[in-house]
C-alpha atoms as an extended CHARMM CRD file, in Angstrom:
* protein
*
       297  EXT
         1         1  MET       CA             13.7860000000       -8.6230000000       19.7610000000  PROA      1               0.0000000000
         2         2  PRO       CA             14.8210000000       -6.5520000000       17.0360000000  PROA      2               0.0000000000
         3         3  THR       CA             12.7300000000       -5.9850000000       14.3930000000  PROA      3               0.0000000000
         4         4  LYS       CA             13.2400000000       -3.6220000000       11.3110000000  PROA      4               0.0000000000
         5         5  ALA       CA              9.8470000000       -1.7780000000        9.5610000000  PROA      5               0.0000000000
         6         6  GLU       CA              8.9200000000       -2.4100000000        5.9160000000  PROA      6               0.0000000000
         7         7  LEU       CA              7.2020000000       -0.8570000000        3.3140000000  PROA      7               0.0000000000
         8         8  VAL       CA              4.7610000000       -2.9520000000        2.4320000000  PROA      8               0.0000000000
         9         9  VAL       CA              2.3020000000       -0.3280000000        0.3020000000  PROA      9               0.0000000000
        10        10  ASP       CA              3.4630000000        3.1410000000       -0.4180000000  PROA      10              0.0000000000
        11        11  ALA       CA              0.1230000000        4.6200000000        0.0370000000  PROA      11              0.0000000000
        12        12  ARG       CA              0.2790000000        7.6980000000        0.7240000000  PROA      12              0.0000000000
        13        13  CYS       CA             -2.9610000000        8.3420000000        2.7190000000  PROA      13              0.0000000000
        14        14  GLY       CA             -3.8140000000       11.7040000000        4.2760000000  PROA      14              0.0000000000
        15        15  THR       CA             -4.7340000000        9.3120000000        7.0600000000  PROA      15              0.0000000000
        16        16  GLY       CA             -4.2160000000        5.6740000000        7.0230000000  PROA      16              0.0000000000
        17        17  GLU       CA             -6.6840000000        3.4760000000        9.8900000000  PROA      17              0.0000000000
        18        18  SER       CA             -8.5580000000        0.8490000000       10.7340000000  PROA      18              0.0000000000
        19        19  PRO       CA             -6.4830000000       -2.0150000000        9.2860000000  PROA      19              0.0000000000
        20        20  VAL       CA             -8.0530000000       -4.9580000000        9.5940000000  PROA      20              0.0000000000
        21        21  TRP       CA             -6.1340000000       -8.8270000000        7.9390000000  PROA      21              0.0000000000
        22        22  SER       CA             -9.1830000000      -10.8710000000        6.5670000000  PROA      22              0.0000000000
        23        23  VAL       CA             -7.9780000000      -14.8700000000        7.5860000000  PROA      23              0.0000000000
        24        24  ALA       CA            -10.4060000000      -15.7060000000        4.4860000000  PROA      24              0.0000000000
        25        25  GLU       CA             -8.9840000000      -13.8430000000        1.6950000000  PROA      25              0.0000000000
        26        26  GLU       CA             -5.1710000000      -13.6020000000        3.4560000000  PROA      26              0.0000000000
        27        27  ALA       CA             -5.5480000000       -9.1230000000        2.3850000000  PROA      27              0.0000000000
        28        28  LEU       CA             -5.5330000000       -6.6450000000        5.0300000000  PROA      28              0.0000000000
        29        29  TYR       CA             -8.2180000000       -3.6470000000        4.3330000000  PROA      29              0.0000000000
        30        30  TRP       CA             -8.0550000000       -0.4800000000        5.6720000000  PROA      30              0.0000000000
        31        31  VAL       CA             -9.2310000000        2.7530000000        5.0710000000  PROA      31              0.0000000000
        32        32  ASP       CA             -7.9180000000        6.5670000000        4.1400000000  PROA      32              0.0000000000
        33        33  ILE       CA             -9.9300000000        8.9530000000        6.0450000000  PROA      33              0.0000000000
        34        34  PRO       CA             -9.5590000000       12.1730000000        3.7910000000  PROA      34              0.0000000000
        35        35  GLY       CA             -8.7090000000       10.9610000000        1.1470000000  PROA      35              0.0000000000
        36        36  ARG       CA            -11.7820000000        8.5870000000        1.4320000000  PROA      36              0.0000000000
        37        37  ALA       CA            -11.1700000000        4.9080000000        0.2960000000  PROA      37              0.0000000000
        38        38  LEU       CA            -11.2190000000        1.3500000000        1.1320000000  PROA      38              0.0000000000
        39        39  HSD       CA             -7.5340000000       -0.0630000000        0.1940000000  PROA      39              0.0000000000
        40        40  ARG       CA             -6.9190000000       -4.1270000000        0.0620000000  PROA      40              0.0000000000
        41        41  TRP       CA             -3.9180000000       -5.4300000000        0.0750000000  PROA      41              0.0000000000
        42        42  SER       CA             -2.6680000000       -9.2630000000       -0.1720000000  PROA      42              0.0000000000
        43        43  ALA       CA              0.1840000000      -10.9380000000       -1.9880000000  PROA      43              0.0000000000
        44        44  THR       CA             -1.8190000000      -10.6290000000       -5.5460000000  PROA      44              0.0000000000
        45        45  GLY       CA             -2.0040000000       -7.0680000000       -5.1590000000  PROA      45              0.0000000000
        46        46  ARG       CA             -3.9710000000       -3.7940000000       -4.1090000000  PROA      46              0.0000000000
        47        47  THR       CA             -7.1930000000       -2.4190000000       -4.6060000000  PROA      47              0.0000000000
        48        48  GLN       CA             -9.0390000000        0.2060000000       -3.4410000000  PROA      48              0.0000000000
        49        49  TRP       CA            -12.6750000000        1.8390000000       -3.4280000000  PROA      49              0.0000000000
        50        50  LEU       CA            -14.3160000000        5.2400000000       -2.9200000000  PROA      50              0.0000000000
        51        51  THR       CA            -16.3610000000        6.0210000000       -0.9170000000  PROA      51              0.0000000000
        52        52  ALA       CA            -19.3410000000        8.7100000000       -0.3570000000  PROA      52              0.0000000000
        53        53  GLU       CA            -18.3100000000       10.0640000000        3.0490000000  PROA      53              0.0000000000
        54        54  MET       CA            -15.2450000000        9.8720000000        4.9410000000  PROA      54              0.0000000000
        55        55  PRO       CA            -14.7210000000        6.6050000000        6.1560000000  PROA      55              0.0000000000
        56        56  ALA       CA            -12.4150000000        6.2050000000        9.5000000000  PROA      56              0.0000000000
        57        57  CYS       CA            -13.3630000000        2.4250000000       11.0140000000  PROA      57              0.0000000000
        58        58  ILE       CA            -14.1670000000       -0.3420000000        9.3740000000  PROA      58              0.0000000000
        59        59  ALA       CA            -15.3650000000       -4.1850000000       10.8500000000  PROA      59              0.0000000000
        60        60  PRO       CA            -16.1840000000       -6.8670000000        8.1060000000  PROA      60              0.0000000000
        61        61  ARG       CA            -19.9640000000       -7.9800000000        8.8160000000  PROA      61              0.0000000000
        62        62  THR       CA            -20.7730000000      -11.3540000000        8.9390000000  PROA      62              0.0000000000
        63        63  ASP       CA            -23.6970000000      -11.9890000000        8.2720000000  PROA      63              0.0000000000
        64        64  ALA       CA            -22.8320000000      -10.8850000000        4.7540000000  PROA      64              0.0000000000
        65        65  PRO       CA            -20.0940000000      -11.8240000000        3.5240000000  PROA      65              0.0000000000
        66        66  GLY       CA            -17.7540000000       -9.3020000000        1.3510000000  PROA      66              0.0000000000
        67        67  GLN       CA            -19.5960000000       -6.5070000000        3.1940000000  PROA      67              0.0000000000
        68        68  TRP       CA            -18.0350000000       -3.8480000000        6.1810000000  PROA      68              0.0000000000
        69        69  ILE       CA            -19.6320000000       -1.6120000000        8.7300000000  PROA      69              0.0000000000
        70        70  ALA       CA            -18.3060000000        1.5270000000        8.6990000000  PROA      70              0.0000000000
        71        71  GLY       CA            -18.2430000000        4.8360000000       10.7590000000  PROA      71              0.0000000000
        72        72  MET       CA            -18.2800000000        7.3130000000        8.3600000000  PROA      72              0.0000000000
        73        73  GLU       CA            -19.3830000000       11.4400000000        8.9900000000  PROA      73              0.0000000000
        74        74  SER       CA            -23.0280000000       10.9260000000        9.2490000000  PROA      74              0.0000000000
        75        75  GLY       CA            -23.4180000000        7.4670000000       10.9510000000  PROA      75              0.0000000000
        76        76  LEU       CA            -22.8060000000        3.9110000000       10.3890000000  PROA      76              0.0000000000
        77        77  PHE       CA            -23.2380000000        2.2310000000        6.8900000000  PROA      77              0.0000000000
        78        78  SER       CA            -22.6940000000       -1.0610000000        4.9360000000  PROA      78              0.0000000000
        79        79  ILE       CA            -20.2670000000       -1.1940000000        2.1180000000  PROA      79              0.0000000000
        80        80  ALA       CA            -19.7320000000       -3.0760000000       -0.2230000000  PROA      80              0.0000000000
        81        81  PRO       CA            -16.4660000000       -2.8050000000       -2.6370000000  PROA      81              0.0000000000
        82        82  GLN       CA            -18.0850000000       -2.6200000000       -6.7530000000  PROA      82              0.0000000000
        83        83  ASP       CA            -16.4080000000       -3.5680000000       -9.7250000000  PROA      83              0.0000000000
        84        84  THR       CA            -17.0010000000        0.3510000000      -10.4670000000  PROA      84              0.0000000000
        85        85  GLY       CA            -13.4150000000        0.9030000000       -8.5590000000  PROA      85              0.0000000000
        86        86  ARG       CA            -16.6170000000        2.2000000000       -6.0110000000  PROA      86              0.0000000000
        87        87  VAL       CA            -18.0760000000        1.5290000000       -2.8150000000  PROA      87              0.0000000000
        88        88  GLU       CA            -22.1260000000        0.0720000000       -2.9190000000  PROA      88              0.0000000000
        89        89  ALA       CA            -22.7870000000        1.9030000000        0.6900000000  PROA      89              0.0000000000
        90        90  THR       CA            -26.1430000000        1.0570000000        2.7740000000  PROA      90              0.0000000000
        91        91  ARG       CA            -27.2830000000        3.9210000000        6.0340000000  PROA      91              0.0000000000
        92        92  LEU       CA            -27.5650000000        1.4880000000        8.7560000000  PROA      92              0.0000000000
        93        93  ALA       CA            -28.2640000000        4.0380000000       11.3720000000  PROA      93              0.0000000000
        94        94  GLU       CA            -27.8100000000        8.1280000000       11.9570000000  PROA      94              0.0000000000
        95        95  VAL       CA            -26.1230000000        9.2540000000       14.6410000000  PROA      95              0.0000000000
        96        96  ALA       CA            -27.3630000000       13.2360000000       15.9800000000  PROA      96              0.0000000000
        97        97  HSD       CA            -23.1580000000       14.2840000000       16.1870000000  PROA      97              0.0000000000
        98        98  ALA       CA            -22.8960000000       17.1780000000       19.2930000000  PROA      98              0.0000000000
        99        99  MET       CA            -22.0980000000       19.8790000000       17.0070000000  PROA      99              0.0000000000
       100       100  PRO       CA            -21.8680000000       20.4520000000       13.3860000000  PROA      100             0.0000000000
       101       101  GLY       CA            -18.2010000000       19.3720000000       12.2840000000  PROA      101             0.0000000000
       102       102  MET       CA            -17.9060000000       15.6870000000       13.5970000000  PROA      102             0.0000000000
       103       103  ARG       CA            -16.7990000000       12.5770000000       12.2920000000  PROA      103             0.0000000000
       104       104  PHE       CA            -16.6430000000        9.0510000000       13.5830000000  PROA      104             0.0000000000
       105       105  ASN       CA            -13.2960000000        7.6990000000       14.5220000000  PROA      105             0.0000000000
       106       106  ASP       CA            -11.1950000000        5.5670000000       15.6050000000  PROA      106             0.0000000000
       107       107  GLY       CA            -13.3640000000        1.7450000000       16.0750000000  PROA      107             0.0000000000
       108       108  ARG       CA            -13.5900000000       -2.1800000000       16.3750000000  PROA      108             0.0000000000
       109       109  CYS       CA            -16.1140000000       -5.1560000000       16.6880000000  PROA      109             0.0000000000
       110       110  ASP       CA            -15.6590000000       -6.4410000000       20.9510000000  PROA      110             0.0000000000
       111       111  ARG       CA            -15.5510000000      -10.3910000000       20.7870000000  PROA      111             0.0000000000
       112       112  GLN       CA            -19.4060000000      -11.0370000000       20.7200000000  PROA      112             0.0000000000
       113       113  GLY       CA            -19.8040000000       -8.9060000000       17.5630000000  PROA      113             0.0000000000
       114       114  ARG       CA            -20.8810000000       -5.8270000000       18.4070000000  PROA      114             0.0000000000
       115       115  PHE       CA            -19.5060000000       -2.6940000000       16.9370000000  PROA      115             0.0000000000
       116       116  TRP       CA            -17.8240000000       -0.2450000000       18.9510000000  PROA      116             0.0000000000
       117       117  ALA       CA            -16.8030000000        3.7090000000       17.7960000000  PROA      117             0.0000000000
       118       118  GLY       CA            -15.8760000000        6.4370000000       19.2220000000  PROA      118             0.0000000000
       119       119  THR       CA            -16.6370000000       10.1900000000       17.4570000000  PROA      119             0.0000000000
       120       120  MET       CA            -14.7620000000       13.6240000000       17.3190000000  PROA      120             0.0000000000
       121       121  LEU       CA            -14.8170000000       17.3930000000       16.2400000000  PROA      121             0.0000000000
       122       122  MET       CA            -12.6290000000       17.5500000000       12.5400000000  PROA      122             0.0000000000
       123       123  ASP       CA            -11.3190000000       20.3570000000       14.4500000000  PROA      123             0.0000000000
       124       124  MET       CA             -8.4150000000       19.1480000000       16.8240000000  PROA      124             0.0000000000
       125       125  ALA       CA             -7.4800000000       22.3660000000       17.6550000000  PROA      125             0.0000000000
       126       126  ALA       CA            -10.2920000000       23.4940000000       19.1530000000  PROA      126             0.0000000000
       127       127  GLY       CA            -10.5500000000       20.6550000000       21.9150000000  PROA      127             0.0000000000
       128       128  ALA       CA            -13.7830000000       20.5990000000       22.3080000000  PROA      128             0.0000000000
       129       129  ARG       CA            -14.9280000000       17.4780000000       24.6770000000  PROA      129             0.0000000000
       130       130  VAL       CA            -17.8090000000       16.4320000000       22.4330000000  PROA      130             0.0000000000
       131       131  GLY       CA            -16.5220000000       13.0930000000       21.4150000000  PROA      131             0.0000000000
       132       132  ARG       CA            -18.6080000000        9.9380000000       22.0860000000  PROA      132             0.0000000000
       133       133  LEU       CA            -18.1130000000        6.5560000000       22.4170000000  PROA      133             0.0000000000
       134       134  TYR       CA            -21.0240000000        4.3150000000       20.7940000000  PROA      134             0.0000000000
       135       135  ARG       CA            -22.0870000000        0.3420000000       20.6720000000  PROA      135             0.0000000000
       136       136  PHE       CA            -24.0660000000       -1.1210000000       17.8560000000  PROA      136             0.0000000000
       137       137  GLU       CA            -25.5540000000       -4.1640000000       17.8340000000  PROA      137             0.0000000000
       138       138  GLN       CA            -26.8540000000       -6.7040000000       15.0060000000  PROA      138             0.0000000000
       139       139  GLY       CA            -30.7160000000       -5.2590000000       14.6350000000  PROA      139             0.0000000000
       140       140  ALA       CA            -30.4290000000       -2.1280000000       16.9900000000  PROA      140             0.0000000000
       141       141  HSD       CA            -32.0270000000        0.7550000000       14.7130000000  PROA      141             0.0000000000
       142       142  ALA       CA            -29.1330000000        2.9470000000       17.3560000000  PROA      142             0.0000000000
       143       143  PRO       CA            -26.0520000000        3.2680000000       17.9620000000  PROA      143             0.0000000000
       144       144  SER       CA            -26.1120000000        4.0100000000       22.2110000000  PROA      144             0.0000000000
       145       145  VAL       CA            -23.9570000000        6.2180000000       23.8630000000  PROA      145             0.0000000000
       146       146  GLN       CA            -21.3220000000        4.7790000000       26.3900000000  PROA      146             0.0000000000
       147       147  GLN       CA            -19.0960000000        6.6990000000       27.3240000000  PROA      147             0.0000000000
       148       148  ASP       CA            -18.7000000000       10.6760000000       26.1730000000  PROA      148             0.0000000000
       149       149  GLY       CA            -16.4350000000       13.6090000000       26.9490000000  PROA      149             0.0000000000
       150       150  PHE       CA            -13.4750000000       12.7840000000       24.7610000000  PROA      150             0.0000000000
       151       151  ILE       CA            -11.7990000000       15.3020000000       22.2520000000  PROA      151             0.0000000000
       152       152  VAL       CA            -10.0810000000       12.2820000000       20.1950000000  PROA      152             0.0000000000
       153       153  PRO       CA            -10.8300000000        8.9680000000       21.2940000000  PROA      153             0.0000000000
       154       154  ASN       CA             -8.4780000000        6.3940000000       19.7480000000  PROA      154             0.0000000000
       155       155  GLY       CA             -7.2790000000        3.2520000000       20.3680000000  PROA      155             0.0000000000
       156       156  LEU       CA            -10.2430000000        0.9460000000       21.2550000000  PROA      156             0.0000000000
       157       157  ALA       CA             -9.5630000000       -2.5790000000       21.8080000000  PROA      157             0.0000000000
       158       158  PHE       CA            -10.4520000000       -5.5460000000       23.9430000000  PROA      158             0.0000000000
       159       159  SER       CA             -8.4760000000       -8.7730000000       25.8830000000  PROA      159             0.0000000000
       160       160  PRO       CA             -8.3050000000      -11.8500000000       24.6880000000  PROA      160             0.0000000000
       161       161  ASP       CA            -11.1270000000      -12.9650000000       26.2140000000  PROA      161             0.0000000000
       162       162  GLY       CA            -12.6860000000      -10.0810000000       25.6060000000  PROA      162             0.0000000000
       163       163  ARG       CA            -13.7580000000       -8.9910000000       29.8060000000  PROA      163             0.0000000000
       164       164  THR       CA            -10.7740000000       -5.3230000000       29.3470000000  PROA      164             0.0000000000
       165       165  MET       CA            -11.9490000000       -2.7970000000       26.8190000000  PROA      165             0.0000000000
       166       166  TYR       CA             -9.0680000000       -0.2080000000       26.4140000000  PROA      166             0.0000000000
       167       167  LEU       CA             -9.7710000000        3.3240000000       25.1590000000  PROA      167             0.0000000000
       168       168  SER       CA             -7.5880000000        6.2130000000       24.6850000000  PROA      168             0.0000000000
       169       169  ASP       CA             -8.1350000000       10.1350000000       23.9740000000  PROA      169             0.0000000000
       170       170  SER       CA             -5.2820000000       11.7920000000       21.6350000000  PROA      170             0.0000000000
       171       171  HSD       CA             -5.7800000000       14.6740000000       22.6290000000  PROA      171             0.0000000000
       172       172  PRO       CA             -2.1980000000       16.6700000000       23.3470000000  PROA      172             0.0000000000
       173       173  ASP       CA             -3.9900000000       17.6960000000       26.0680000000  PROA      173             0.0000000000
       174       174  VAL       CA             -5.0690000000       14.3510000000       27.2580000000  PROA      174             0.0000000000
       175       175  GLN       CA             -3.0410000000       11.7180000000       26.1960000000  PROA      175             0.0000000000
       176       176  THR       CA             -4.1110000000        8.6900000000       28.3300000000  PROA      176             0.0000000000
       177       177  ILE       CA             -5.2160000000        5.2880000000       28.3210000000  PROA      177             0.0000000000
       178       178  TRP       CA             -8.5220000000        3.9580000000       30.3700000000  PROA      178             0.0000000000
       179       179  ALA       CA             -9.3540000000        0.5530000000       30.8620000000  PROA      179             0.0000000000
       180       180  PHE       CA            -12.1390000000       -1.1190000000       32.0280000000  PROA      180             0.0000000000
       181       181  ASP       CA            -13.9830000000       -4.4820000000       33.2560000000  PROA      181             0.0000000000
       182       182  TYR       CA            -16.1600000000       -5.8570000000       30.2250000000  PROA      182             0.0000000000
       183       183  ASP       CA            -19.9920000000       -7.5160000000       30.7270000000  PROA      183             0.0000000000
       184       184  THR       CA            -19.2450000000       -9.7350000000       27.7930000000  PROA      184             0.0000000000
       185       185  GLU       CA            -23.3460000000      -11.0520000000       28.0450000000  PROA      185             0.0000000000
       186       186  THR       CA            -24.1190000000       -7.3660000000       27.8940000000  PROA      186             0.0000000000
       187       187  GLY       CA            -21.4020000000       -5.4610000000       26.4680000000  PROA      187             0.0000000000
       188       188  THR       CA            -21.1250000000       -2.7260000000       29.2690000000  PROA      188             0.0000000000
       189       189  PRO       CA            -17.4920000000       -1.4980000000       30.2500000000  PROA      189             0.0000000000
       190       190  SER       CA            -17.3280000000       -0.1850000000       34.1760000000  PROA      190             0.0000000000
       191       191  ASN       CA            -14.6500000000        0.1750000000       36.6870000000  PROA      191             0.0000000000
       192       192  ARG       CA            -13.3160000000        3.2150000000       34.2620000000  PROA      192             0.0000000000
       193       193  ARG       CA             -9.3520000000        3.5500000000       35.3940000000  PROA      193             0.0000000000
       194       194  VAL       CA             -5.9140000000        4.9100000000       34.1620000000  PROA      194             0.0000000000
       195       195  PHE       CA             -4.0340000000        1.8850000000       31.9290000000  PROA      195             0.0000000000
       196       196  VAL       CA             -1.1890000000        4.4710000000       31.1770000000  PROA      196             0.0000000000
       197       197  ASP       CA             -0.5480000000        8.0850000000       31.3370000000  PROA      197             0.0000000000
       198       198  MET       CA              1.4920000000        8.6620000000       27.8520000000  PROA      198             0.0000000000
       199       199  LYS       CA              2.4450000000       12.2920000000       28.5410000000  PROA      199             0.0000000000
       200       200  PRO       CA              5.9440000000       11.3810000000       29.5900000000  PROA      200             0.0000000000
       201       201  LEU       CA              6.3700000000        8.8590000000       26.9870000000  PROA      201             0.0000000000
       202       202  PRO       CA              6.8620000000        9.3540000000       23.4990000000  PROA      202             0.0000000000
       203       203  GLY       CA              4.4210000000       10.0450000000       20.4290000000  PROA      203             0.0000000000
       204       204  ARG       CA              0.8070000000       10.5220000000       21.7440000000  PROA      204             0.0000000000
       205       205  PRO       CA             -1.6090000000        7.4010000000       21.6130000000  PROA      205             0.0000000000
       206       206  ASP       CA             -3.1720000000        6.6870000000       18.6870000000  PROA      206             0.0000000000
       207       207  GLY       CA             -4.2050000000        3.0150000000       17.4600000000  PROA      207             0.0000000000
       208       208  ALA       CA             -4.6050000000       -0.3520000000       18.7810000000  PROA      208             0.0000000000
       209       209  ALA       CA             -4.3120000000       -3.7490000000       18.7000000000  PROA      209             0.0000000000
       210       210  VAL       CA             -4.2520000000       -6.4300000000       21.1730000000  PROA      210             0.0000000000
       211       211  ASP       CA             -1.9400000000       -9.6280000000       21.2250000000  PROA      211             0.0000000000
       212       212  ALA       CA             -3.0460000000      -13.2420000000       22.1180000000  PROA      212             0.0000000000
       213       213  ASP       CA             -0.2830000000      -12.9480000000       25.3570000000  PROA      213             0.0000000000
       214       214  GLY       CA             -2.9670000000      -10.6080000000       26.2550000000  PROA      214             0.0000000000
       215       215  CYS       CA             -0.4110000000       -7.3790000000       25.6360000000  PROA      215             0.0000000000
       216       216  TYR       CA             -1.6550000000       -4.0240000000       23.9240000000  PROA      216             0.0000000000
       217       217  TRP       CA             -0.3150000000       -2.2070000000       21.5010000000  PROA      217             0.0000000000
       218       218  ILE       CA             -0.6060000000        1.6560000000       20.5050000000  PROA      218             0.0000000000
       219       219  CYS       CA              0.9700000000        3.2380000000       17.9920000000  PROA      219             0.0000000000
       220       220  GLY       CA              2.9730000000        6.7690000000       19.1940000000  PROA      220             0.0000000000
       221       221  ASN       CA              1.6050000000        9.0360000000       16.9170000000  PROA      221             0.0000000000
       222       222  ASP       CA              3.9850000000       12.1710000000       15.9270000000  PROA      222             0.0000000000
       223       223  ALA       CA              7.3130000000        9.7280000000       17.5120000000  PROA      223             0.0000000000
       224       224  GLY       CA              7.4130000000        7.2490000000       15.1600000000  PROA      224             0.0000000000
       225       225  LEU       CA              6.9940000000        4.2920000000       17.6470000000  PROA      225             0.0000000000
       226       226  VAL       CA              4.6130000000        1.6490000000       17.9470000000  PROA      226             0.0000000000
       227       227  HSD       CA              4.8380000000        1.0760000000       22.1640000000  PROA      227             0.0000000000
       228       228  ARG       CA              3.7730000000       -2.6100000000       23.6840000000  PROA      228             0.0000000000
       229       229  PHE       CA              2.4140000000       -2.8390000000       27.3130000000  PROA      229             0.0000000000
       230       230  THR       CA              1.5880000000       -5.5190000000       29.3180000000  PROA      230             0.0000000000
       231       231  PRO       CA             -1.9540000000       -6.0520000000       30.9990000000  PROA      231             0.0000000000
       232       232  GLU       CA             -0.1770000000       -4.2380000000       33.8610000000  PROA      232             0.0000000000
       233       233  GLY       CA              0.7050000000       -1.0140000000       31.8910000000  PROA      233             0.0000000000
       234       234  ARG       CA              3.9310000000       -1.4980000000       32.1310000000  PROA      234             0.0000000000
       235       235  LEU       CA              6.0940000000       -1.1220000000       28.9900000000  PROA      235             0.0000000000
       236       236  ASP       CA              7.7410000000       -3.4310000000       27.6090000000  PROA      236             0.0000000000
       237       237  ARG       CA              9.2240000000       -2.3480000000       24.2150000000  PROA      237             0.0000000000
       238       238  SER       CA              8.8470000000        0.0890000000       21.2680000000  PROA      238             0.0000000000
       239       239  LEU       CA              9.5560000000       -0.1260000000       18.0420000000  PROA      239             0.0000000000
       240       240  GLU       CA             10.6760000000        2.2920000000       15.3230000000  PROA      240             0.0000000000
       241       241  VAL       CA              8.3980000000        2.9040000000       12.3610000000  PROA      241             0.0000000000
       242       242  PRO       CA             10.1920000000        5.6850000000        8.8970000000  PROA      242             0.0000000000
       243       243  VAL       CA              7.3930000000        8.4790000000       10.1600000000  PROA      243             0.0000000000
       244       244  LYS       CA              6.3760000000       10.5440000000       12.6380000000  PROA      244             0.0000000000
       245       245  LYS       CA              2.5850000000        9.6920000000       12.6930000000  PROA      245             0.0000000000
       246       246  PRO       CA              1.7890000000        6.0650000000       12.6110000000  PROA      246             0.0000000000
       247       247  ALA       CA             -2.0670000000        5.7490000000       12.7980000000  PROA      247             0.0000000000
       248       248  MET       CA             -3.4070000000        2.0570000000       13.8460000000  PROA      248             0.0000000000
       249       249  CYS       CA             -1.8060000000       -1.2640000000       13.9920000000  PROA      249             0.0000000000
       250       250  ALA       CA             -2.9930000000       -4.2370000000       13.4530000000  PROA      250             0.0000000000
       251       251  PHE       CA             -1.9020000000       -8.5500000000       13.5770000000  PROA      251             0.0000000000
       252       252  GLY       CA             -2.1260000000      -10.5640000000       10.1180000000  PROA      252             0.0000000000
       253       253  GLY       CA             -0.0550000000      -12.2700000000        8.0810000000  PROA      253             0.0000000000
       254       254  ALA       CA             -0.7110000000      -16.6460000000        7.8410000000  PROA      254             0.0000000000
       255       255  ALA       CA              0.5670000000      -16.9050000000       11.6430000000  PROA      255             0.0000000000
       256       256  LEU       CA             -0.8340000000      -13.4640000000       12.5600000000  PROA      256             0.0000000000
       257       257  ASP       CA              2.3400000000      -12.9690000000       13.4080000000  PROA      257             0.0000000000
       258       258  THR       CA              3.1540000000       -9.4180000000       11.4210000000  PROA      258             0.0000000000
       259       259  LEU       CA              2.1630000000       -5.9590000000       12.7150000000  PROA      259             0.0000000000
       260       260  PHE       CA              0.7020000000       -4.1130000000       10.0190000000  PROA      260             0.0000000000
       261       261  VAL       CA              0.8700000000       -0.0950000000       10.6520000000  PROA      261             0.0000000000
       262       262  THR       CA             -0.8080000000        2.7470000000        8.7850000000  PROA      262             0.0000000000
       263       263  SER       CA              0.2580000000        6.2650000000        9.1390000000  PROA      263             0.0000000000
       264       264  ILE       CA             -0.3700000000        9.8460000000        8.1680000000  PROA      264             0.0000000000
       265       265  ARG       CA              0.7590000000       11.9340000000        5.5500000000  PROA      265             0.0000000000
       266       266  PRO       CA              0.5300000000       15.6230000000        6.9990000000  PROA      266             0.0000000000
       267       267  GLY       CA              0.6650000000       18.6020000000        5.0950000000  PROA      267             0.0000000000
       268       268  GLY       CA              3.5370000000       20.4070000000        4.1890000000  PROA      268             0.0000000000
       269       269  ASP       CA              7.6010000000       19.6900000000        5.2810000000  PROA      269             0.0000000000
       270       270  LEU       CA              7.4430000000       15.9030000000        4.5810000000  PROA      270             0.0000000000
       271       271  SER       CA             11.4380000000       15.9760000000        4.6370000000  PROA      271             0.0000000000
       272       272  GLY       CA             12.6630000000       13.2180000000        6.2550000000  PROA      272             0.0000000000
       273       273  GLN       CA              9.6600000000       10.8030000000        6.0790000000  PROA      273             0.0000000000
       274       274  PRO       CA              8.9910000000       10.7980000000        1.9940000000  PROA      274             0.0000000000
       275       275  LEU       CA              6.7710000000        7.4600000000        3.1860000000  PROA      275             0.0000000000
       276       276  ALA       CA              4.3310000000        8.9940000000        5.4410000000  PROA      276             0.0000000000
       277       277  GLY       CA              0.6550000000        8.2100000000        4.7330000000  PROA      277             0.0000000000
       278       278  GLY       CA              2.3290000000        3.7990000000        3.8820000000  PROA      278             0.0000000000
       279       279  LEU       CA              1.4460000000        0.8200000000        5.3660000000  PROA      279             0.0000000000
       280       280  PHE       CA              4.7380000000       -0.8410000000        7.3340000000  PROA      280             0.0000000000
       281       281  ALA       CA              4.5870000000       -3.9240000000        8.3670000000  PROA      281             0.0000000000
       282       282  LEU       CA              6.8420000000       -5.6080000000       11.6840000000  PROA      282             0.0000000000
       283       283  ARG       CA              7.7760000000       -8.7560000000       12.8900000000  PROA      283             0.0000000000
       284       284  PRO       CA              7.3350000000       -8.7390000000       16.7170000000  PROA      284             0.0000000000
       285       285  GLY       CA              8.1370000000      -12.4650000000       17.3220000000  PROA      285             0.0000000000
       286       286  VAL       CA              4.4840000000      -12.6710000000       18.8980000000  PROA      286             0.0000000000
       287       287  GLN       CA              1.1310000000      -13.4020000000       17.2830000000  PROA      287             0.0000000000
       288       288  GLY       CA             -1.9000000000      -12.0440000000       17.1440000000  PROA      288             0.0000000000
       289       289  LEU       CA             -6.2460000000      -12.6530000000       17.0950000000  PROA      289             0.0000000000
       290       290  PRO       CA             -8.3880000000      -12.7200000000       14.3780000000  PROA      290             0.0000000000
       291       291  GLU       CA            -10.7310000000       -9.9740000000       14.6770000000  PROA      291             0.0000000000
       292       292  THR       CA            -14.3430000000      -10.9170000000       14.8170000000  PROA      292             0.0000000000
       293       293  GLY       CA            -16.8210000000       -9.0180000000       12.8530000000  PROA      293             0.0000000000
       294       294  PHE       CA            -20.1450000000       -7.5000000000       13.4070000000  PROA      294             0.0000000000
       295       295  GLY       CA            -22.5920000000       -9.9600000000       14.1950000000  PROA      295             0.0000000000
       296       296  GLY       CA            -20.3100000000      -11.9590000000       16.0050000000  PROA      296             0.0000000000
       297       297  ARG       CA            -17.8370000000      -15.0570000000       14.6780000000  PROA      297             0.0000000000
């Protein structure tokens, strides 16, 4: 089904990431990593709040309405937007990174409400395989390392039944998406295998979402595309956005049939993509699934 991307917000985010649709509020939240900001958009307008550290990934807290769990620079935080235009942040867990200069990157909750998030060295050019994938459960004192050896862990998503976990590495040297069998009782991934080798395809694998049919949507960074793969790893379609660096996608809207896409506004020449860093909407003819909050539904 052909679709045209529409600009929702000319946000000009340095790195717009982690879009999450709030069903209760009928609003989309997302972050700007280098801008140190949490954004909210709804039909009534747009709001933003500043954060002390760079936020990279967020998920709503079901045990604390109005608050979010966020993977930031030094660890995991609970953040609550305030009328002051800033968030109130409470550290939930500190993380001992493999080396200085690291932060969290992509993350979300599994279908049971456990928070998963990866870390990366901010100097991507170094190509250091020091990124780790963490799992954090309600009541835990610290997140546990579940996978390691990544450069830029990304594309985290779960199948509709929660029994398949997806993960990618965006670095130009890797550009691979993996699938894992996922034990929903213990929150343990196993049987890691290549789901899609993205090297022959346009764009590096970035942030992702899964639709109600079980298909996996992932942003093709540097190519201005969002790809849809079937559960068997077959490329089903590619949709265009008017910027080179789409970052992450999420389903939202009243019927969860709108695909929102955040993007990156790189420094330097922006000719041909003045809307870089904006929030876009596509209507691909399929529905998504509501996100599970931290702690479960």
